[in-house]
N, C-alpha and C positions, 0 to 999 in steps of 0.2 A: 716475526711482527706485520705489523698489516698499515700500508699506508693511511696515511687518514682519508685520503682520496677516496676510498674504495665506498661506495656506497652502502655495501653491507656494513660495514664495520660502524659506518657513522650510524646505521641501523642499531646494533646491537650496543653500541654506547648510549644513546639514546635509552633504550631499555635498561642497561644497566644504572642509567641516572634514576628510572622511575620506580624503577626497585630498591634503590639504595637506602639503607636502614633497615629494611624489613628482617625480622629473624629467620637468620639459615636453619635447616635441620639437616639431620643427618643423614647420608646418602644410603639408599638400600640397594646392598649389593648384588641381589637376586634380580633386579630390575636389570635390562640392558640400556644402555643408555644411546639416543639417537646419533647419525652422523649429522652433524652441523657443515651447512656449508655457506658461503656468500656467495649474492647475486651473480657475481663471477665464476660462481660454481667451484671456488678452490675449499679443500676440506680445512674445519678446526679444530683445537682442540675439546674434545667433550670436557675434557676438566677447567676448561675457562671457562663454561655458563656452573651455574648457580641454581638447586633449585629450591624454593622457600615455602615452609609452613607446610601443617600439615595439609594435604590435598582432600577436598571436599568428594570430588571424583577420582577417576587415576588420571597420572599426568596423562598432560597432551600436546599436540604439537600444534603451535600457534605462530602466526606471521610476525616478526617482528614490529613489521610496519602496522600493524594494526591501530596501537597507540598513536601512531604519528597523525594517523590519517583522519581520528576523530579530534583529535589535539587535547583529549577530554585528561590524560594522565593516566596512571595505572591504575584507577578505577575501570577504563572501557573494557580492560581483559575480565573475562567470566570468571567471578566468583576470588578477583584477586583485589583484595581489600583488606585493611588492619582489620575488621569484625571476621572475614571469612574469607584467609588467605589459599592459595590454591599453587598446585605444584607446575612450575611450567619448565619445558623444555622449548629454547627461542631457537628457530630455524628458519634461515634466509633460504629461500631455492632460488634459480636461475629462470627466467621470464620465459614461460614456453611460448608468447607469439606476441609481436610488435604491436600495443596497446598500453596506454597511460594506466592501464587499471590492471594490467595483467599480474600483476605481483600484489592485488590488494589480500587481506589477511583470509585465512582458511582455519577454522577449529571443527575437523570433522567429526568430534563427539556432543559439539554444542548443540545446544536446544533453545530453539528461538520460538519465541511466542508473536507472531504477525497481531497486532490490534488493528482491525480494518477501523480507523477514524471516523468513516462518512458510513459507516456500513455497502450494500450494495457492490458497487463496481468495487472500493477500494479493496473489499475482501477477495476480486480475483485478482486484482493489483498485487494480493499479497504473495500469490504464489509467481509473478513476474519480477517482483524487488528479491525474492527470493533466490531466480537467477542470475538477479545479475549480480548481488552479492554474495552466492557460491558460500557460506561460512556453516552448511551445518549439512550432516551427512543425515537427519532425520526425516525418516518418510514412513509414513504419512508426514505433511506438513500440519502445526498447530494454527490454525487462525482464528481468534475470537472477534467478532462482530455485530454490530445490530441487525433485527431484520426487519429493516425500513425500506420498502416498496416505494417506486413509483405508485402515482394513484390510478395508470392503466395496468397495474398489476391486482395490485389493494387498492380499492376505492375509498379505504378507509382512512382517514388522516393520523399520523404519526405512527411509530414502531410498535411492533410486538414485543412484550415481555415476556417471561416463565409463562406468566399463566395464561399468554395467547398461542402458547403450544401443545399440544398432548405427543406423546410419546419420543420424549426425551431422555437421551442417555446419562447417567448418573456419573458424575467425576469424585472422586470419595466421599458420595452421599450424597451428592449436591446435584439436581437436575440439571446440568449444562450444555451437554453436547448433542448436536444438531447430525441425527444419521438420516438416508434413507427413507427410512422407513417414519421418520418424524413428520407430523403434520399442524399446521395453524389449525387453532378452532376458527370456525364459522362466527363473523363472514370474513374473517381475515386469509390472507393469501400470502406467501412468500414463495422465493424461488431457493432458496439454502437447501431445503433437499433435497432437490434435483442437484444443485450444486455439490453436493454433498456425495451426491452417486458419481457425478461425471469428475469427480476432480482427484488429485492425491493429495487431499489435506481433511482435515480432524477440523470439524468446525464448531466453537463454542459460542451459545451464544450469553450477549450484554442485556443488560436487561436497564435502560433509561429510567423506568418507572419507579428505581431505586437510590435516581441520584447518586451525584460522584460518590457520596460516602459507601453505598452499598456496589457499587460495581469497583469499586476499589476491594472489596472483601470477596467480591467473586474473584477477579484477578490473583490476589494473595494468593484463594485459594487454589485455581491453576497453578500456579508458578509452583506452590508445595506440592502437591499432588500427580504434578505432570514433571516435575524435576526440571523446570524451566531454568536456563542461565542468563538469557536475556529477552528484553521485550521491545520489539520494536515497532511504532504507531505509524503506520502506513496512510499516505494520502497521494491520490492522483491531482496534481493542477498546482495544490499548493497552499488550499486557503487555511490549512489547520496551523499554518505560521501567520496569519495576519495578525494586525493588532488588534481587530474586532471593530474598528470605527471606519472600515476603508466600504466607498459608497457600491461598489460591484458585490460584496460579499452577502451571496443567497444562501449561505447554510453554516453558520457560525454556530451553532448549538449543540450537533451530533462532534464535530472537531473538538470545540473546547470541552464537551464532559470527559471526554475518552482523555483529553490531556491531564484532567484535572483528578479523572481514576486512576489515572497510570503515576501519580505523586507517591512516595514513600514507598513504593515497594521494593523488596529486599534485593533485588538484583539493577542491574544495568538498565535503562531506559534510552533510547535513544527516537525520534523524530526521521521518518524518510520522507521525502518527497520525491513523487516521481513523475513526470512530464510536466514542469512546471508551466501554468496559464492553461493546459489543457483542459480544465474543465470547464471553462468558459467565465468562469467569475472575476477574478482579477486580470487585468492583461499582464502581460509578461515583462514589463517595465516594472511594475510593483511587485510583484512575485519577486524579481531580481531582487528590489531593494531591501525584501522582508528575508529573504535570503543570506543579503548580508549582514542583516541585523541581528541575525541569531546565531553568525557565525558559522552557519551552514558547509560544508565542502562536499564538492560534486566525489563521488565515490564509484561511478561506473555508468553506464547508460544500457538501455532497453535495444536488445538486437532482435533478430531472425528466430535465433534460440527460442524467446521469452515468447514470442507472438504464437511458435510452435506449440509452447506449452500450453495455450489457452485458445487456442485458435478454432478447435472445435466446441467450448462453451458460448463463445464468442456468437455462433452461428443461432442462440437461442437468449443467450442473456441480453437484458437490453440495458446493460450499461452504455453510456455514449464516451465519457473522459478515456477508460480503459479500452473502450477501441479504439479512441483516435491513437494514444500513446502505444498501441499495437500498431498500428498501421506507417505511425513514424516508425518505428522498430525495421518496418521492412523498406524504408526508404520513400514512403508517401511523402510529399512535400506539396502546399499549398494552403486554399482556405477552404476551411471546414464548416458548414453551419452546422449548429445544434440546438436542440430543443426549441418547442414552440414561438418563443420569443426572440426568431431570428439571430441568434447569438452567434458572431463569428468567431474561430478560432483558426490564426496562422500557426500552421505546422512547419517550422525550419527543424533544422538543425541542431539548434540546442534543444529542440522538445524531447529528446532521446534521454536526457540526463537523469540521472537519480544523486538526490542529496540527503548527506544525513547530519542533525545537528543535535546537541544535549538538548534533553530534557526542560533542563533549569535554565536555558539560554530562551526556548520558548516560551516559557511561560513569565520570564520578566518582559518579553517583549507583548504579551495579549494586554489587554485590559479588562478579559473578561474570567479568564481562566483562577486567576487567587481567587478570587468570590465566589466560583462555583462549589471550592472545596468540602463546606460541611451540608450541602444539599441533600437531599434523602427522600424525595420525590423530583416528579420529571414537574410538576407546576411549580415547584422552588428553582428548578434550572429554569423555567422560563422566565420566572419574574427576574432572574439574577442576566440574562441575557438582553430581555426587554429594555434593561438601562442605556444599552449602547448600541444595540443593534435589533432587526427584524430579526427574528426568526425565520424559519423555515416552515418549522409549524402554523406559523401565521399561515403563511404564504399557500400551503396545503390545502387549508381549512378552504379557503378564498375559491380556492380551483375547484375542491371538491362539491362546489357551488354549482359550477359550469362544467361540470366535464363533458368535452364534446359526444356526441350518438353517433355511432356507427351507422352509417345512411348510405343510399344509393347503390343502384346496382353495378355489375362488373365494368359497365362501359362509364358510367358516372366518374368511379376508382379511375378507372384507366386515364381520362380525361384530367382527372384532378391532378394525378403523380406526373402528366407531361406539363399540367400548364406550370408547376409549382417549380418543376427541373427549369424550365422556360425563362419563368422571371428570376429564378435564383442564378442562374446564368447571366444573366443582366442586373446582377447584383456583384458579378464576378468572383462567383462560388463556385468552387473544384471539386467538391467532395460532401455528400452530407453522411449523416449516422442511417442506420436501417429505423431506428426510433423514428426521425425525425419525416423522416420520407412517409411512416404511416401515420403520423398525425398530421402531418400537412394532408393527406387524403382521406381523413378521417376514417379511418378502415384498420383499427391497432392489433386486428388477428393477423396481419398479414404478416405471411412469413417470407426471406428472400427469392423463394422459389416461386412461390405466387405472386411478387413482382414481375420476376422475368414471364412469368406465362403471361399474366398480363399486357407487358409493353413489347412481347412477339420477341424476347433475348430467348437465346441457347443457355444451358445449365452451366452455370459458371462464370456465363458473362456480365460485364459490366460492374465489378467490384474490385477493387484494388486493396486487400484484406477484407476488413470486416465495415467497412464504407462503401458508399453507392461512389460512384466516378458520373457527374453529369454527364458530361459530351457522349459516355457510352450509353445512357439513356434515353437521350435525345436521338443520337445516331440508328441507336437498335429500333427504335419506337416508330423513325421517320417517314 
């Protein structure tokens, strides 16, 4: 008999409460039972646990505290619901390292579909979030994303849909998967084929042109044909959990549409926020209030391993928020300036956090998502979002009219970089993204190596991870 003070026993008691009343099935004598342990390492009697219902997949090992971590009851377990019960072995293993997240859930055969809420860097963020959660052995990963690039990549405002691509691979007969050989229909451009070649992920295209109704059909099709157990909507920064009326909100449309499309899927859906406030939209205080409002729980933090997983991609990918998150994971702290509007992001010890919330709680908090549920075109989506906020599509159309041209000689570009770095230091900025640097120099085609050559820097010098260190730039060019 175990003492009630044992943490492993408390977790197992909670699991029994959550599964109480479910119909047990007869034990299969041909299956070997797992060795059960408490978090202190003591063995439990395998007969003390029960498996429930006919399994959709073979029995799997699940950390008991997955239920407790998300706080959503037994429905947070893959396929564990009255409609689709699953076989469950409850195992609590000893901690392997001194970390508050070391005993988070692990489900080796779970298949998770990561939905990049804002497209672009959120798709790359899915790779990092997977490293933090570590609850699936699926390789390659499954990531569904928009093809929505910044204007310096794709000068045509707005996202590219299915009709904007050629060479998509089919999933269950539907053209959905972006492969390295896929390409956009001119004049559109996309980084997704290159990301498909460079990453350990399978990328699937979400089409905003068919509204929430059509995107929900796409996601349901992926869930069925890929054998998905859970959907995680991933956002770097946290604007996905905004109410929609916040003054600093810059991209409400893509995030709200992704949430609306995930409603009523037949699998569990969570909303994952990584790097609160690192996207430069909502400040840290507002983001923390929103996390509290939706009942989000901190489930881990980004570290050096997550940076290593995306390091080579960040050398060419234009994302800013994900680059700042990756830098935070390797210990970078200070003020980072991003975007053309001189937005300042403060990177602190809180910036590496990864949070999870229930989809229902996020939708209830939003002023926009509920009304998007019946939209069938992008115009419908814009109409709904426009009642509460200014959409990113409106901003892109305005910016496209005034795109800066790449002008000047190498000497002019060098002078612009040095002048910008000096003024940024005067504003008490410590780091800048590569995108911000090349935009300030009006030279969007510059690579990091090009910048080093112009500024007289050695290979690898002046960068902390994916960010430029302003002090090092000025010292090297001095």
